[in-house]
C-alpha positions as CSV (number, residue, x, y, z in Angstrom):
1,M,32.9,107.8,149.4
2,A,35.3,110.6,148.4
3,I,39.0,110.9,148.6
4,I,40.2,114.4,149.5
5,G,43.8,115.7,149.2
6,Y,44.5,118.4,151.7
7,I,47.4,120.8,151.2
8,R,48.5,123.7,153.4
9,V,51.4,126.0,153.3
10,S,51.9,128.7,155.9
11,S,52.9,131.7,153.7
12,N,52.6,133.1,150.2
13,K,56.3,132.5,149.7
14,Q,55.7,128.8,149.7
15,T,54.0,126.8,147.0
16,C,51.5,123.9,147.2
17,E,53.1,122.0,144.3
18,H,55.5,119.8,146.3
19,Q,52.7,118.5,148.6
20,K,50.4,118.0,145.7
21,Y,53.1,116.0,143.9
22,E,53.6,113.8,147.0
23,I,49.9,113.1,147.4
24,K,49.6,112.2,143.6
25,Q,52.6,109.8,143.9
26,F,51.1,108.3,147.0
27,S,47.7,107.9,145.3
28,R,49.3,106.1,142.3
29,D,51.1,103.7,144.7
30,Q,47.9,103.0,146.5
31,Q,46.0,102.7,143.2
32,I,43.4,105.3,144.3
33,K,42.2,108.6,142.7
34,V,41.9,111.9,144.6
35,D,38.4,113.2,143.9
36,K,38.9,116.6,145.4
37,W,41.7,119.0,146.3
38,I,41.7,121.5,149.1
39,E,44.6,124.0,149.0
40,E,45.2,126.9,151.3
41,K,48.0,129.3,152.2
42,I,47.4,130.1,155.8
43,S,49.1,129.6,159.1
44,S,47.7,126.7,161.2
45,R,47.6,129.1,164.1
46,K,44.6,130.7,162.5
47,A,41.2,129.6,163.9
48,L,40.0,126.4,162.3
49,N,36.7,128.1,161.3
50,K,38.7,130.6,159.3
51,R,40.5,127.9,157.3
52,K,39.2,125.8,154.4
53,L,39.9,122.8,156.5
54,G,37.2,123.8,159.0
55,Q,34.6,123.9,156.2
56,L,35.9,120.6,154.9
57,L,35.4,118.9,158.2
58,D,31.8,120.1,158.3
59,E,31.2,118.6,154.8
60,L,32.9,115.2,155.3
61,K,30.6,112.2,154.9
62,E,30.9,108.6,156.2
63,G,33.6,106.7,154.4
64,D,35.5,109.7,153.1
65,I,39.3,109.6,153.2
66,L,41.4,112.7,154.0
67,I,45.0,112.6,152.8
68,A,47.7,115.0,153.9
69,C,51.5,114.9,153.4
70,E,52.0,114.9,157.2
71,I,49.8,115.4,160.2
72,S,51.3,118.7,161.1
73,R,49.6,120.1,157.9
74,L,46.3,119.7,159.8
75,G,47.2,121.7,162.9
76,R,50.1,122.7,165.2
77,S,48.8,122.2,168.7
78,L,47.9,118.9,170.3
79,L,44.4,120.0,171.1
80,E,43.7,121.1,167.6
81,V,45.1,118.0,166.0
82,M,43.0,115.8,168.3
83,R,39.9,117.9,167.6
84,I,40.3,117.5,163.9
85,L,41.0,113.8,164.1
86,E,38.0,113.3,166.5
87,S,35.7,115.2,164.0
88,C,36.9,112.9,161.2
89,L,36.7,109.6,163.2
90,N,33.3,110.4,164.6
91,K,32.0,110.6,161.1
92,N,33.7,107.3,160.3
93,C,36.1,109.0,158.0
94,Q,39.8,108.1,157.7
95,V,42.8,110.3,157.9
96,W,45.9,109.2,156.0
97,T,49.3,110.8,156.2
98,I,52.2,110.1,153.9
99,K,55.2,111.1,156.0
100,E,54.1,109.1,159.1
101,N,52.3,106.4,157.0
102,Y,49.2,106.7,159.3
103,H,45.9,105.2,158.2
104,L,43.7,106.5,161.1
105,G,40.2,105.2,161.3
106,N,37.6,104.9,164.0
107,D,39.4,102.3,166.2
108,I,41.1,102.5,169.5
109,Q,44.6,101.9,168.1
110,S,44.2,104.8,165.7
111,K,43.0,107.1,168.5
112,V,45.9,106.1,170.8
113,L,48.4,106.6,167.9
114,A,46.9,110.0,167.0
115,F,47.1,111.1,170.6
116,A,50.7,110.0,171.0
117,F,51.8,111.7,167.8
118,G,50.0,114.9,168.7
119,L,51.7,114.9,172.2
120,A,55.1,114.3,170.7
121,A,54.7,117.1,168.2
122,E,53.6,119.5,170.9
123,I,56.6,118.6,173.1
124,E,59.0,119.0,170.1
125,R,57.6,122.4,169.3
126,N,58.1,123.5,172.9
127,L,61.6,122.3,172.9
128,I,62.4,124.1,169.7
129,S,60.9,127.3,171.1
130,Q,63.0,127.0,174.2
131,R,66.2,126.3,172.2
132,T,65.5,129.4,170.1
133,K,65.0,131.6,173.1
134,S,68.1,130.2,174.7
135,S,70.1,130.9,171.6
136,L,68.9,134.5,171.3
137,E,69.8,135.1,175.0
138,N,73.3,133.7,174.4
139,V,73.7,136.0,171.4
140,R,72.6,139.0,173.5
141,A,74.9,138.0,176.3
142,R,77.9,138.0,173.9
143,G,77.0,141.6,173.0
144,K,75.9,140.9,169.5
145,R,73.3,143.0,168.0
146,L,70.1,141.3,166.8
147,G,67.9,142.6,163.9
148,R,68.8,144.1,160.6
149,P,72.5,144.8,159.8
150,F,73.7,148.2,160.9
151,A,74.5,149.2,157.4
152,A,70.9,149.0,156.4
153,Q,69.9,151.1,159.4
154,S,72.6,153.6,158.7
155,K,71.4,154.1,155.1
156,K,67.9,154.8,156.4
157,L,69.3,157.3,159.0
158,K,71.4,159.0,156.3
159,L,68.4,159.5,154.1
160,A,66.2,160.7,156.9
161,K,68.8,163.3,157.8
162,N,68.9,164.4,154.2
163,T,65.1,164.5,153.6
164,K,65.0,168.3,152.8
165,K,68.1,168.1,150.6
166,I,66.7,165.2,148.6
167,K,63.4,166.9,148.2
168,D,65.1,170.2,147.1
169,L,67.2,168.3,144.5
170,L,64.2,166.4,143.3
171,D,62.2,169.6,142.8
172,K,65.1,171.1,140.8
173,G,65.0,168.2,138.4
174,V,68.2,166.5,139.5
175,S,68.3,162.8,138.5
176,I,68.0,160.0,141.1
177,S,71.5,158.9,140.2
178,Q,72.9,162.3,141.0
179,I,70.9,162.5,144.2
180,A,72.3,159.1,145.2
181,R,75.8,160.3,144.7
182,A,75.1,163.5,146.6
183,V,74.0,161.6,149.7
184,D,76.4,158.7,149.2
185,V,73.9,155.8,148.8
186,Q,72.8,153.5,146.1
187,R,70.4,154.7,143.4
188,M,67.7,152.2,144.3
189,T,67.9,153.3,148.0
190,V,67.0,156.8,146.9
191,Y,64.3,155.5,144.6
192,R,62.6,153.5,147.3
193,F,62.9,156.5,149.7
194,I,61.2,158.7,147.2
195,Q,58.4,156.1,146.7
196,R,57.9,155.9,150.5
197,M,57.6,159.6,150.7
198,N,55.1,159.7,147.9
199,W,57.2,162.2,145.9
200,T,57.0,162.1,142.2
201,K,60.0,162.0,140.0
């Protein structure tokens, strides 16, 4: 029997450390030891066979226990969560989650509970999506502009209009600070513009 800690974050801006800490604390409380850690930085919208979790499910053996901070770390859609749980339960493996305090095994109560949670999570995501769309429509209806602030767009426009001027000044050896003053933007704005244009300074 092996105990596996599964950790997933959806972007490179997030870290796995918090989830790992939670699982370690949980393991100490349960007086068990995690034998293997699976960490991945990938959206749960990615196909299961492209995630480390997909490979893990193939390798699970009878009696193994999969621990995650919460069941949504496994998958986002009802069907995917159910497919993952079914794969585990068919191998007589258990799935434990810390947030929901689930100890799901191959029994009818576990299957009913897993189905109910998956359904609730799916409904919640749909409601959030609908609320987000509704909020954006309300913002548009009030005439507010969505997207990046106008100031950021205007700086780009100002630089684009002065492309030839900036290149000429650059070729004459004028400093970036002086060029920035000449086109009335920040020094770093000019520097990034020069980088994007692949001009050397």
